[in-house]
C-alpha positions in Angstrom: -62.4 25.9 -43.8 -58.9 27.3 -43.5 -56.4 28.1 -46.2 -53.9 25.7 -44.6 -56.3 22.8 -44.8 -57.1 23.7 -48.4 -53.4 23.8 -49.3 -52.8 20.4 -47.6 -55.6 18.9 -49.6 -54.8 20.5 -53.0 -51.3 22.2 -52.7 -48.3 21.2 -54.7 -44.5 21.4 -54.2 -42.5 21.5 -57.4 -45.6 20.3 -59.3 -46.1 17.3 -57.0 -49.2 17.2 -54.9 -48.4 17.7 -51.2 -50.4 14.6 -50.2 -48.2 12.4 -52.4 -45.1 13.9 -50.9 -46.5 13.4 -47.4 -47.3 9.8 -48.2 -43.8 9.1 -49.5 -42.3 10.6 -46.3 -44.6 8.6 -44.1 -43.8 5.5 -46.1 -40.1 6.0 -45.7 -40.4 6.5 -41.9 -42.6 3.4 -41.6 -40.1 1.4 -43.7 -37.2 2.6 -41.6 -39.0 1.9 -38.3 -40.1 -1.6 -39.3 -36.9 -2.7 -41.0 -34.1 -0.9 -39.2 -35.2 -0.3 -35.6 -35.5 -2.4 -32.5 -39.2 -1.5 -32.2 -39.8 -2.9 -35.7 -38.1 -6.2 -34.8 -40.0 -6.4 -31.6 -43.3 -5.7 -33.4 -42.7 -8.5 -35.9 -41.6 -10.8 -33.1 -44.7 -10.1 -30.9 -47.0 -10.4 -33.9 -45.5 -13.8 -34.8 -45.4 -15.4 -31.4 -46.2 -13.3 -28.3 -45.3 -16.0 -25.8 -41.9 -16.7 -27.3 -41.3 -12.9 -27.5 -42.1 -12.6 -23.8 -39.7 -15.5 -22.9 -36.9 -13.8 -24.9 -37.1 -10.8 -22.6 -39.1 -8.5 -24.8 -42.0 -6.6 -23.2 -44.6 -7.8 -25.7 -47.4 -6.0 -23.9 -45.7 -2.6 -24.2 -44.8 -3.4 -27.8 -48.4 -4.2 -28.6 -49.8 -1.1 -26.9 -47.2 1.0 -28.7 -48.1 -0.5 -32.1 -51.8 0.1 -31.4 -51.1 3.7 -30.3 -49.0 4.3 -33.5 -51.8 2.8 -35.6 -54.3 5.1 -34.0 -52.1 8.1 -34.6 -51.7 7.3 -38.3 -55.4 6.6 -38.6 -56.1 10.1 -37.2 -53.5 11.6 -39.5 -55.2 9.8 -42.5 -58.6 11.2 -41.4 -57.2 14.7 -41.3 -55.6 14.3 -44.8 -58.8 12.9 -46.2 -60.8 15.8 -44.7 -58.3 18.3 -46.2 -58.5 16.5 -49.6 -62.3 16.3 -49.7 -62.8 19.7 -48.0 -65.3 18.3 -45.5 -65.2 16.6 -42.2 -68.0 14.0 -41.7 -67.8 11.3 -39.1 -68.8 8.6 -41.6 -66.5 9.9 -44.4 -64.2 6.8 -44.5 -66.8 4.2 -43.7 -66.4 1.3 -46.1 -62.7 1.9 -46.5 -61.9 -1.0 -44.1 -62.7 -3.5 -46.8 -60.2 -1.8 -49.1 -57.6 -1.8 -46.4 -58.0 -5.5 -45.7 -57.8 -6.3 -49.4 -54.6 -4.2 -49.8 -53.0 -5.8 -46.8 -53.8 -9.4 -47.8 -52.8 -8.7 -51.4 -49.6 -7.2 -50.1 -48.6 -10.4 -48.3 -49.5 -9.4 -44.7 -50.5 -12.6 -42.8 -53.8 -12.4 -40.9 -52.2 -14.6 -38.3 -49.6 -11.8 -37.6 -45.9 -11.5 -37.6 -45.4 -11.6 -41.4 -45.5 -9.1 -44.1 -43.6 -6.0 -45.2 -44.4 -2.4 -45.7 -43.1 -2.7 -49.3 -45.6 -5.6 -49.9 -48.4 -3.4 -48.6 -47.3 -0.6 -51.0 -47.6 -3.1 -53.9 -50.9 -4.3 -52.6 -52.2 -0.7 -52.5 -51.1 -0.1 -56.1 -52.6 -3.4 -57.3 -56.0 -2.8 -55.6 -56.0 0.8 -56.7 -55.5 -0.2 -60.3 -58.2 -2.9 -60.0 -60.7 -0.5 -58.4 -60.0 2.2 -61.0 -60.4 -0.3 -63.8 -63.7 -1.4 -62.5 -64.9 2.2 -62.2 -63.7 3.0 -65.7 -65.4 -0.1 -67.1 -68.7 0.9 -65.5 -69.0 -2.1 -63.2 -71.8 -1.9 -60.7 -70.5 -1.0 -57.2 -72.2 -4.1 -55.8 -70.0 -6.3 -58.0 -67.0 -4.2 -57.1 -67.5 -5.1 -53.4 -68.0 -8.8 -54.5 -64.6 -8.7 -56.4 -63.0 -7.2 -53.2 -64.5 -10.0 -51.1 -63.2 -12.6 -53.6 -59.7 -11.1 -53.5 -59.7 -11.2 -49.6 -60.8 -14.8 -49.6 -58.2 -15.7 -52.3 -55.4 -13.9 -50.5 -56.2 -15.5 -47.1 -56.5 -18.9 -48.7 -53.2 -18.5 -50.4 -51.6 -17.4 -47.1 -53.0 -20.5 -45.3 -52.0 -22.7 -48.2 -48.4 -21.4 -48.2 -48.2 -21.7 -44.3 -49.3 -25.4 -44.5 -46.9 -26.1 -47.3 -44.0 -24.6 -45.2 -45.1 -26.7 -42.3 -45.0 -29.9 -44.4 -41.5 -29.0 -45.7 -40.2 -28.4 -42.1 -41.6 -31.7 -40.9 -40.1 -33.9 -43.6 
């Protein structure tokens, strides 16, 4: 285990953990790309309606491939940061995190149908779910029930998303 990896996982700059600084920088880049760049607009458009995006002259296939490649890169980066933080590299180290991510995304307002959501909403979803998970741990709630609460939150968030979409459709058709 190298000194660099140890510092990445536990090092501080001006008293602030490096991983938090790295997260803030990555968040700022993601916010800028999604809200202020052509790629971000194309990504939202392709996620909302791929056929309409194609008819408007945007290469939705390239946009989708680029979004998946960027997603894979950030997932690999997250794995490296997690390995540095825990000081171990195990293939199954992050198994089970997918449920947390889904809950954070849906709680943050990301539509499972695509094309809607914001990086700021995801940040608030992360904070909300982080607080709920920490509270359940501090209260000594059995991990089985913690998973059940996450499942209920996913179902509630998706149901709220579907309900709000149907309500919007009813308003448009009146």
